[in-house]
N, CA, C, O and CB atoms as a CASP TS submission, in Angstrom:
PFRMAT TS
TARGET T0000
AUTHOR 0000-0000-0000
METHOD Language model
MODEL 1
PARENT N/A
ATOM      1  N   UNK     1      -9.700  -3.024   2.272  1.00  0.00           N
ATOM      2  CA  UNK     1      -9.291  -1.699   1.852  1.00  0.00           C
ATOM      3  C   UNK     1      -9.576  -1.542   0.363  1.00  0.00           C
ATOM      4  O   UNK     1      -9.701  -2.518  -0.377  1.00  0.00           O
ATOM      5  CB  UNK     1      -7.792  -1.455   2.161  1.00  0.00           C
ATOM      6  N   UNK     2      -9.673  -0.315  -0.039  1.00  0.00           N
ATOM      7  CA  UNK     2      -9.830  -0.051  -1.469  1.00  0.00           C
ATOM      8  C   UNK     2      -8.448   0.091  -2.104  1.00  0.00           C
ATOM      9  O   UNK     2      -7.442   0.243  -1.411  1.00  0.00           O
ATOM     10  CB  UNK     2     -10.688   1.232  -1.714  1.00  0.00           C
ATOM     11  N   UNK     3      -8.422   0.038  -3.420  1.00  0.00           N
ATOM     12  CA  UNK     3      -7.164   0.217  -4.144  1.00  0.00           C
ATOM     13  C   UNK     3      -6.541   1.569  -3.797  1.00  0.00           C
ATOM     14  O   UNK     3      -5.331   1.663  -3.593  1.00  0.00           O
ATOM     15  CB  UNK     3      -7.393   0.104  -5.671  1.00  0.00           C
ATOM     16  N   UNK     4      -7.364   2.611  -3.731  1.00  0.00           N
ATOM     17  CA  UNK     4      -6.865   3.945  -3.392  1.00  0.00           C
ATOM     18  C   UNK     4      -6.294   4.014  -1.984  1.00  0.00           C
ATOM     19  O   UNK     4      -5.263   4.650  -1.764  1.00  0.00           O
ATOM     20  CB  UNK     4      -7.970   4.962  -3.537  1.00  0.00           C
ATOM     21  N   UNK     5      -6.952   3.367  -1.029  1.00  0.00           N
ATOM     22  CA  UNK     5      -6.447   3.344   0.344  1.00  0.00           C
ATOM     23  C   UNK     5      -5.110   2.623   0.420  1.00  0.00           C
ATOM     24  O   UNK     5      -4.197   3.068   1.115  1.00  0.00           O
ATOM     25  CB  UNK     5      -7.458   2.673   1.277  1.00  0.00           C
ATOM     26  N   UNK     6      -4.996   1.503  -0.300  1.00  0.00           N
ATOM     27  CA  UNK     6      -3.719   0.773  -0.309  1.00  0.00           C
ATOM     28  C   UNK     6      -2.614   1.602  -0.945  1.00  0.00           C
ATOM     29  O   UNK     6      -1.475   1.587  -0.477  1.00  0.00           O
ATOM     30  CB  UNK     6      -3.867  -0.557  -1.056  1.00  0.00           C
ATOM     31  N   UNK     7      -2.947   2.325  -2.011  1.00  0.00           N
ATOM     32  CA  UNK     7      -1.956   3.176  -2.677  1.00  0.00           C
ATOM     33  C   UNK     7      -1.455   4.263  -1.735  1.00  0.00           C
ATOM     34  O   UNK     7      -0.255   4.530  -1.672  1.00  0.00           O
ATOM     35  CB  UNK     7      -2.554   3.810  -3.943  1.00  0.00           C
ATOM     36  N   UNK     8      -2.369   4.888  -1.006  1.00  0.00           N
ATOM     37  CA  UNK     8      -1.982   5.922  -0.043  1.00  0.00           C
ATOM     38  C   UNK     8      -1.090   5.331   1.039  1.00  0.00           C
ATOM     39  O   UNK     8      -0.060   5.910   1.384  1.00  0.00           O
ATOM     40  CB  UNK     8      -3.229   6.571   0.590  1.00  0.00           C
ATOM     41  N   UNK     9      -1.479   4.195   1.567  1.00  0.00           N
ATOM     42  CA  UNK     9      -0.708   3.529   2.618  1.00  0.00           C
ATOM     43  C   UNK     9       0.699   3.161   2.128  1.00  0.00           C
ATOM     44  O   UNK     9       1.672   3.278   2.874  1.00  0.00           O
ATOM     45  CB  UNK     9      -1.445   2.269   3.100  1.00  0.00           C
ATOM     46  N   UNK    10       0.796   2.719   0.880  1.00  0.00           N
ATOM     47  CA  UNK    10       2.086   2.305   0.320  1.00  0.00           C
ATOM     48  C   UNK    10       2.876   3.478  -0.258  1.00  0.00           C
ATOM     49  O   UNK    10       4.041   3.316  -0.620  1.00  0.00           O
ATOM     50  CB  UNK    10       1.869   1.260  -0.759  1.00  0.00           C
ATOM     51  N   UNK    11       2.262   4.649  -0.349  1.00  0.00           N
ATOM     52  CA  UNK    11       2.952   5.815  -0.905  1.00  0.00           C
ATOM     53  C   UNK    11       3.185   5.689  -2.394  1.00  0.00           C
ATOM     54  O   UNK    11       4.236   6.087  -2.897  1.00  0.00           O
ATOM     55  CB  UNK    11       4.270   6.023  -0.206  1.00  0.00           C
ATOM     56  N   UNK    12       2.210   5.135  -3.109  1.00  0.00           N
ATOM     57  CA  UNK    12       2.344   4.953  -4.548  1.00  0.00           C
ATOM     58  C   UNK    12       1.015   5.281  -5.223  1.00  0.00           C
ATOM     59  O   UNK    12       0.086   5.763  -4.576  1.00  0.00           O
ATOM     60  CB  UNK    12       2.792   3.507  -4.885  1.00  0.00           C
ATOM     61  N   UNK    13       0.933   5.023  -6.501  1.00  0.00           N
ATOM     62  CA  UNK    13      -0.278   5.325  -7.271  1.00  0.00           C
ATOM     63  C   UNK    13      -1.156   4.082  -7.380  1.00  0.00           C
ATOM     64  O   UNK    13      -0.650   2.961  -7.326  1.00  0.00           O
ATOM     65  CB  UNK    13       0.085   5.851  -8.681  1.00  0.00           C
ATOM     66  N   UNK    14      -2.471   4.270  -7.534  1.00  0.00           N
ATOM     67  CA  UNK    14      -3.367   3.114  -7.642  1.00  0.00           C
ATOM     68  C   UNK    14      -3.015   2.142  -8.767  1.00  0.00           C
ATOM     69  O   UNK    14      -3.232   0.938  -8.629  1.00  0.00           O
ATOM     70  CB  UNK    14      -4.764   3.592  -7.839  1.00  0.00           C
ATOM     71  N   UNK    15      -2.477   2.645  -9.875  1.00  0.00           N
ATOM     72  CA  UNK    15      -2.120   1.733 -10.975  1.00  0.00           C
ATOM     73  C   UNK    15      -1.033   0.752 -10.563  1.00  0.00           C
ATOM     74  O   UNK    15      -1.033  -0.387 -11.031  1.00  0.00           O
ATOM     75  CB  UNK    15      -1.655   2.528 -12.197  1.00  0.00           C
ATOM     76  N   UNK    16      -0.111   1.157  -9.702  1.00  0.00           N
ATOM     77  CA  UNK    16       0.930   0.247  -9.212  1.00  0.00           C
ATOM     78  C   UNK    16       0.305  -0.825  -8.321  1.00  0.00           C
ATOM     79  O   UNK    16       0.699  -1.990  -8.378  1.00  0.00           O
ATOM     80  CB  UNK    16       2.025   1.028  -8.434  1.00  0.00           C
ATOM     81  N   UNK    17      -0.660  -0.433  -7.506  1.00  0.00           N
ATOM     82  CA  UNK    17      -1.359  -1.395  -6.652  1.00  0.00           C
ATOM     83  C   UNK    17      -2.124  -2.383  -7.522  1.00  0.00           C
ATOM     84  O   UNK    17      -2.109  -3.585  -7.255  1.00  0.00           O
ATOM     85  CB  UNK    17      -2.321  -0.672  -5.671  1.00  0.00           C
ATOM     86  N   UNK    18      -2.791  -1.890  -8.558  1.00  0.00           N
ATOM     87  CA  UNK    18      -3.555  -2.756  -9.456  1.00  0.00           C
ATOM     88  C   UNK    18      -2.642  -3.787 -10.117  1.00  0.00           C
ATOM     89  O   UNK    18      -3.021  -4.950 -10.258  1.00  0.00           O
ATOM     90  CB  UNK    18      -4.276  -1.918 -10.528  1.00  0.00           C
ATOM     91  N   UNK    19      -1.450  -3.373 -10.519  1.00  0.00           N
ATOM     92  CA  UNK    19      -0.483  -4.280 -11.129  1.00  0.00           C
ATOM     93  C   UNK    19      -0.155  -5.439 -10.179  1.00  0.00           C
ATOM     94  O   UNK    19      -0.195  -6.602 -10.580  1.00  0.00           O
ATOM     95  CB  UNK    19       0.803  -3.517 -11.508  1.00  0.00           C
ATOM     96  N   UNK    20       0.162  -5.126  -8.950  1.00  0.00           N
ATOM     97  CA  UNK    20       0.527  -6.153  -7.977  1.00  0.00           C
ATOM     98  C   UNK    20      -0.687  -6.995  -7.567  1.00  0.00           C
ATOM     99  O   UNK    20      -0.561  -8.193  -7.315  1.00  0.00           O
ATOM    100  CB  UNK    20       1.159  -5.506  -6.740  1.00  0.00           C
ATOM    101  N   UNK    21      -1.843  -6.369  -7.505  1.00  0.00           N
ATOM    102  CA  UNK    21      -3.054  -7.114  -7.165  1.00  0.00           C
ATOM    103  C   UNK    21      -3.389  -8.138  -8.244  1.00  0.00           C
ATOM    104  O   UNK    21      -3.935  -9.198  -7.938  1.00  0.00           O
ATOM    105  CB  UNK    21      -4.232  -6.154  -6.966  1.00  0.00           C
ATOM    106  N   UNK    22      -3.071  -7.838  -9.498  1.00  0.00           N
ATOM    107  CA  UNK    22      -3.270  -8.827 -10.570  1.00  0.00           C
ATOM    108  C   UNK    22      -2.521 -10.112 -10.243  1.00  0.00           C
ATOM    109  O   UNK    22      -3.065 -11.208 -10.380  1.00  0.00           O
ATOM    110  CB  UNK    22      -2.798  -8.264 -11.936  1.00  0.00           C
ATOM    111  N   UNK    23      -1.277  -9.972  -9.814  1.00  0.00           N
ATOM    112  CA  UNK    23      -0.448 -11.136  -9.500  1.00  0.00           C
ATOM    113  C   UNK    23      -0.948 -11.860  -8.250  1.00  0.00           C
ATOM    114  O   UNK    23      -0.999 -13.090  -8.218  1.00  0.00           O
ATOM    115  CB  UNK    23       1.010 -10.710  -9.309  1.00  0.00           C
ATOM    116  N   UNK    24      -1.316 -11.096  -7.223  1.00  0.00           N
ATOM    117  CA  UNK    24      -1.817 -11.704  -5.988  1.00  0.00           C
ATOM    118  C   UNK    24      -3.145 -12.418  -6.212  1.00  0.00           C
ATOM    119  O   UNK    24      -3.408 -13.463  -5.617  1.00  0.00           O
ATOM    120  CB  UNK    24      -1.977 -10.643  -4.902  1.00  0.00           C
ATOM    121  N   UNK    25      -3.975 -11.845  -7.072  1.00  0.00           N
ATOM    122  CA  UNK    25      -5.248 -12.485  -7.384  1.00  0.00           C
ATOM    123  C   UNK    25      -5.019 -13.779  -8.169  1.00  0.00           C
ATOM    124  O   UNK    25      -5.694 -14.780  -7.927  1.00  0.00           O
ATOM    125  CB  UNK    25      -6.151 -11.524  -8.183  1.00  0.00           C
ATOM    126  N   UNK    26      -4.079 -13.763  -9.096  1.00  0.00           N
ATOM    127  CA  UNK    26      -3.747 -14.968  -9.865  1.00  0.00           C
ATOM    128  C   UNK    26      -3.218 -16.073  -8.957  1.00  0.00           C
ATOM    129  O   UNK    26      -3.416 -17.256  -9.233  1.00  0.00           O
ATOM    130  CB  UNK    26      -2.712 -14.642 -10.951  1.00  0.00           C
ATOM    131  N   UNK    27      -2.545 -15.688  -7.874  1.00  0.00           N
ATOM    132  CA  UNK    27      -1.998 -16.656  -6.919  1.00  0.00           C
ATOM    133  C   UNK    27      -3.043 -17.117  -5.908  1.00  0.00           C
ATOM    134  O   UNK    27      -2.778 -18.011  -5.104  1.00  0.00           O
ATOM    135  CB  UNK    27      -0.809 -16.054  -6.187  1.00  0.00           C
ATOM    136  N   UNK    28      -4.222 -16.514  -5.945  1.00  0.00           N
ATOM    137  CA  UNK    28      -5.290 -16.907  -5.029  1.00  0.00           C
ATOM    138  C   UNK    28      -5.165 -16.334  -3.632  1.00  0.00           C
ATOM    139  O   UNK    28      -5.770 -16.849  -2.693  1.00  0.00           O
ATOM    140  CB  UNK    28      -5.340 -18.376  -4.936  1.00  0.00           C
ATOM    141  N   UNK    29      -4.387 -15.275  -3.486  1.00  0.00           N
ATOM    142  CA  UNK    29      -4.147 -14.671  -2.172  1.00  0.00           C
ATOM    143  C   UNK    29      -5.180 -13.594  -1.851  1.00  0.00           C
ATOM    144  O   UNK    29      -5.530 -13.386  -0.690  1.00  0.00           O
ATOM    145  CB  UNK    29      -2.740 -14.075  -2.113  1.00  0.00           C
ATOM    146  N   UNK    30      -5.661 -12.914  -2.882  1.00  0.00           N
ATOM    147  CA  UNK    30      -6.681 -11.877  -2.703  1.00  0.00           C
ATOM    148  C   UNK    30      -7.785 -12.078  -3.735  1.00  0.00           C
ATOM    149  O   UNK    30      -7.644 -12.838  -4.693  1.00  0.00           O
ATOM    150  CB  UNK    30      -6.062 -10.451  -2.830  1.00  0.00           C
ATOM    151  N   UNK    31      -8.888 -11.369  -3.504  1.00  0.00           N
ATOM    152  CA  UNK    31      -9.923 -11.252  -4.514  1.00  0.00           C
ATOM    153  C   UNK    31     -10.375  -9.800  -4.525  1.00  0.00           C
ATOM    154  O   UNK    31     -10.212  -9.087  -3.536  1.00  0.00           O
ATOM    155  CB  UNK    31     -11.120 -12.231  -4.237  1.00  0.00           C
ATOM    156  N   UNK    32     -10.936  -9.370  -5.628  1.00  0.00           N
ATOM    157  CA  UNK    32     -11.393  -7.988  -5.755  1.00  0.00           C
ATOM    158  C   UNK    32     -12.905  -7.957  -5.918  1.00  0.00           C
ATOM    159  O   UNK    32     -13.496  -8.804  -6.587  1.00  0.00           O
ATOM    160  CB  UNK    32     -10.706  -7.288  -6.948  1.00  0.00           C
ATOM    161  N   UNK    33     -13.510  -6.964  -5.293  1.00  0.00           N
ATOM    162  CA  UNK    33     -14.949  -6.747  -5.431  1.00  0.00           C
ATOM    163  C   UNK    33     -15.179  -5.286  -5.766  1.00  0.00           C
ATOM    164  O   UNK    33     -14.641  -4.390  -5.116  1.00  0.00           O
ATOM    165  CB  UNK    33     -15.717  -7.151  -4.133  1.00  0.00           C
ATOM    166  N   UNK    34     -15.978  -5.066  -6.779  1.00  0.00           N
ATOM    167  CA  UNK    34     -16.316  -3.688  -7.145  1.00  0.00           C
ATOM    168  C   UNK    34     -17.520  -3.254  -6.332  1.00  0.00           C
ATOM    169  O   UNK    34     -18.520  -3.966  -6.248  1.00  0.00           O
ATOM    170  CB  UNK    34     -16.603  -3.556  -8.674  1.00  0.00           C
ATOM    171  N   UNK    35     -17.412  -2.092  -5.741  1.00  0.00           N
ATOM    172  CA  UNK    35     -18.501  -1.486  -4.977  1.00  0.00           C
ATOM    173  C   UNK    35     -18.706  -0.076  -5.479  1.00  0.00           C
ATOM    174  O   UNK    35     -18.093   0.859  -4.963  1.00  0.00           O
ATOM    175  CB  UNK    35     -18.204  -1.496  -3.450  1.00  0.00           C
ATOM    176  N   UNK    36     -19.561   0.098  -6.481  1.00  0.00           N
ATOM    177  CA  UNK    36     -19.732   1.421  -7.086  1.00  0.00           C
ATOM    178  C   UNK    36     -18.487   1.780  -7.875  1.00  0.00           C
ATOM    179  O   UNK    36     -18.087   1.051  -8.783  1.00  0.00           O
ATOM    180  CB  UNK    36     -20.020   2.497  -6.008  1.00  0.00           C
ATOM    181  N   UNK    37     -17.875   2.899  -7.530  1.00  0.00           N
ATOM    182  CA  UNK    37     -16.663   3.345  -8.223  1.00  0.00           C
ATOM    183  C   UNK    37     -15.386   2.788  -7.607  1.00  0.00           C
ATOM    184  O   UNK    37     -14.301   2.957  -8.162  1.00  0.00           O
ATOM    185  CB  UNK    37     -16.600   4.850  -8.225  1.00  0.00           C
ATOM    186  N   UNK    38     -15.514   2.126  -6.464  1.00  0.00           N
ATOM    187  CA  UNK    38     -14.328   1.635  -5.767  1.00  0.00           C
ATOM    188  C   UNK    38     -14.142   0.138  -5.972  1.00  0.00           C
ATOM    189  O   UNK    38     -15.099  -0.607  -6.181  1.00  0.00           O
ATOM    190  CB  UNK    38     -14.423   1.948  -4.279  1.00  0.00           C
ATOM    191  N   UNK    39     -12.892  -0.275  -5.906  1.00  0.00           N
ATOM    192  CA  UNK    39     -12.562  -1.694  -5.954  1.00  0.00           C
ATOM    193  C   UNK    39     -11.986  -2.069  -4.599  1.00  0.00           C
ATOM    194  O   UNK    39     -10.983  -1.507  -4.160  1.00  0.00           O
ATOM    195  CB  UNK    39     -11.556  -2.020  -7.117  1.00  0.00           C
ATOM    196  N   UNK    40     -12.628  -3.019  -3.946  1.00  0.00           N
ATOM    197  CA  UNK    40     -12.197  -3.474  -2.628  1.00  0.00           C
ATOM    198  C   UNK    40     -11.294  -4.680  -2.788  1.00  0.00           C
ATOM    199  O   UNK    40     -11.587  -5.582  -3.573  1.00  0.00           O
ATOM    200  CB  UNK    40     -13.408  -3.814  -1.728  1.00  0.00           C
ATOM    201  N   UNK    41     -10.195  -4.697  -2.045  1.00  0.00           N
ATOM    202  CA  UNK    41      -9.247  -5.796  -2.048  1.00  0.00           C
ATOM    203  C   UNK    41      -9.494  -6.613  -0.779  1.00  0.00           C
ATOM    204  O   UNK    41      -9.437  -6.079   0.329  1.00  0.00           O
ATOM    205  CB  UNK    41      -7.761  -5.279  -2.126  1.00  0.00           C
ATOM    206  N   UNK    42      -9.764  -7.897  -0.942  1.00  0.00           N
ATOM    207  CA  UNK    42     -10.086  -8.766   0.184  1.00  0.00           C
ATOM    208  C   UNK    42      -9.176  -9.991   0.172  1.00  0.00           C
ATOM    209  O   UNK    42      -8.896 -10.557  -0.884  1.00  0.00           O
ATOM    210  CB  UNK    42     -11.570  -9.191   0.140  1.00  0.00           C
ATOM    211  N   UNK    43      -8.721 -10.390   1.354  1.00  0.00           N
ATOM    212  CA  UNK    43      -7.907 -11.604   1.461  1.00  0.00           C
ATOM    213  C   UNK    43      -8.777 -12.838   1.309  1.00  0.00           C
ATOM    214  O   UNK    43      -9.910 -12.878   1.787  1.00  0.00           O
ATOM    215  CB  UNK    43      -7.159 -11.644   2.806  1.00  0.00           C
ATOM    216  N   UNK    44      -8.239 -13.832   0.645  1.00  0.00           N
ATOM    217  CA  UNK    44      -8.907 -15.124   0.551  1.00  0.00           C
ATOM    218  C   UNK    44      -8.461 -15.969   1.747  1.00  0.00           C
ATOM    219  O   UNK    44      -7.555 -15.570   2.478  1.00  0.00           O
ATOM    220  CB  UNK    44      -8.580 -15.842  -0.814  1.00  0.00           C
ATOM    221  N   UNK    45      -9.088 -17.129   1.953  1.00  0.00           N
ATOM    222  CA  UNK    45      -8.603 -18.014   3.022  1.00  0.00           C
ATOM    223  C   UNK    45      -7.105 -18.323   2.873  1.00  0.00           C
ATOM    224  O   UNK    45      -6.375 -18.400   3.861  1.00  0.00           O
ATOM    225  CB  UNK    45      -9.408 -19.325   3.026  1.00  0.00           C
ATOM    226  N   UNK    46      -6.667 -18.495   1.635  1.00  0.00           N
ATOM    227  CA  UNK    46      -5.240 -18.743   1.397  1.00  0.00           C
ATOM    228  C   UNK    46      -4.397 -17.549   1.846  1.00  0.00           C
ATOM    229  O   UNK    46      -3.328 -17.727   2.430  1.00  0.00           O
ATOM    230  CB  UNK    46      -4.986 -19.039  -0.095  1.00  0.00           C
ATOM    231  N   UNK    47      -4.872 -16.346   1.578  1.00  0.00           N
ATOM    232  CA  UNK    47      -4.168 -15.137   2.014  1.00  0.00           C
ATOM    233  C   UNK    47      -4.070 -15.052   3.519  1.00  0.00           C
ATOM    234  O   UNK    47      -3.036 -14.655   4.056  1.00  0.00           O
ATOM    235  CB  UNK    47      -4.861 -13.904   1.482  1.00  0.00           C
ATOM    236  N   UNK    48      -5.148 -15.426   4.214  1.00  0.00           N
ATOM    237  CA  UNK    48      -5.131 -15.438   5.680  1.00  0.00           C
ATOM    238  C   UNK    48      -4.122 -16.466   6.204  1.00  0.00           C
ATOM    239  O   UNK    48      -3.427 -16.213   7.188  1.00  0.00           O
ATOM    240  CB  UNK    48      -6.542 -15.746   6.233  1.00  0.00           C
ATOM    241  N   UNK    49      -4.046 -17.621   5.543  1.00  0.00           N
ATOM    242  CA  UNK    49      -3.077 -18.647   5.964  1.00  0.00           C
ATOM    243  C   UNK    49      -1.649 -18.141   5.833  1.00  0.00           C
ATOM    244  O   UNK    49      -0.822 -18.367   6.716  1.00  0.00           O
ATOM    245  CB  UNK    49      -3.254 -19.928   5.134  1.00  0.00           C
ATOM    246  N   UNK    50      -1.360 -17.461   4.736  1.00  0.00           N
ATOM    247  CA  UNK    50      -0.004 -16.940   4.513  1.00  0.00           C
ATOM    248  C   UNK    50       0.340 -15.891   5.563  1.00  0.00           C
ATOM    249  O   UNK    50       1.446 -15.904   6.104  1.00  0.00           O
ATOM    250  CB  UNK    50       0.125 -16.336   3.093  1.00  0.00           C
ATOM    251  N   UNK    51      -0.582 -14.987   5.861  1.00  0.00           N
ATOM    252  CA  UNK    51      -0.351 -13.984   6.899  1.00  0.00           C
ATOM    253  C   UNK    51      -0.093 -14.668   8.225  1.00  0.00           C
ATOM    254  O   UNK    51       0.778 -14.244   8.985  1.00  0.00           O
ATOM    255  CB  UNK    51      -1.548 -13.023   7.015  1.00  0.00           C
ATOM    256  N   UNK    52      -0.854 -15.737   8.513  1.00  0.00           N
ATOM    257  CA  UNK    52      -0.669 -16.488   9.751  1.00  0.00           C
ATOM    258  C   UNK    52       0.725 -17.088   9.886  1.00  0.00           C
ATOM    259  O   UNK    52       1.274 -17.160  10.985  1.00  0.00           O
ATOM    260  CB  UNK    52      -1.691 -17.581   9.838  1.00  0.00           C
ATOM    261  N   UNK    53       1.286 -17.514   8.774  1.00  0.00           N
ATOM    262  CA  UNK    53       2.641 -18.076   8.798  1.00  0.00           C
ATOM    263  C   UNK    53       3.678 -17.046   9.244  1.00  0.00           C
ATOM    264  O   UNK    53       4.636 -17.380   9.940  1.00  0.00           O
ATOM    265  CB  UNK    53       3.011 -18.614   7.417  1.00  0.00           C
ATOM    266  N   UNK    54       3.476 -15.792   8.838  1.00  0.00           N
ATOM    267  CA  UNK    54       4.440 -14.735   9.176  1.00  0.00           C
ATOM    268  C   UNK    54       4.148 -14.093  10.521  1.00  0.00           C
ATOM    269  O   UNK    54       4.957 -13.306  11.013  1.00  0.00           O
ATOM    270  CB  UNK    54       4.442 -13.670   8.100  1.00  0.00           C
ATOM    271  N   UNK    55       3.013 -14.411  11.123  1.00  0.00           N
ATOM    272  CA  UNK    55       2.637 -13.815  12.395  1.00  0.00           C
ATOM    273  C   UNK    55       3.095 -14.619  13.607  1.00  0.00           C
ATOM    274  O   UNK    55       2.912 -14.196  14.749  1.00  0.00           O
ATOM    275  CB  UNK    55       1.158 -13.648  12.445  1.00  0.00           C
ATOM    276  N   UNK    56       3.675 -15.746  13.358  1.00  0.00           N
ATOM    277  CA  UNK    56       4.080 -16.618  14.464  1.00  0.00           C
ATOM    278  C   UNK    56       5.394 -16.233  15.043  1.00  0.00           C
ATOM    279  O   UNK    56       5.867 -16.874  15.982  1.00  0.00           O
ATOM    280  CB  UNK    56       4.142 -18.032  14.022  1.00  0.00           C
TER
END
């Protein structure tokens, strides 16, 4: 998803998403990729493992 899509889904502004993504990226849970004017948020393998823990 893009930062804007996540903001819409969460009912907040993109700057709030960017703030939290900074922390998640520092923890190795997500990574960001710029695609033109958009920033895509992608889960890392570590992020997938964490989601798996909560899906059981």
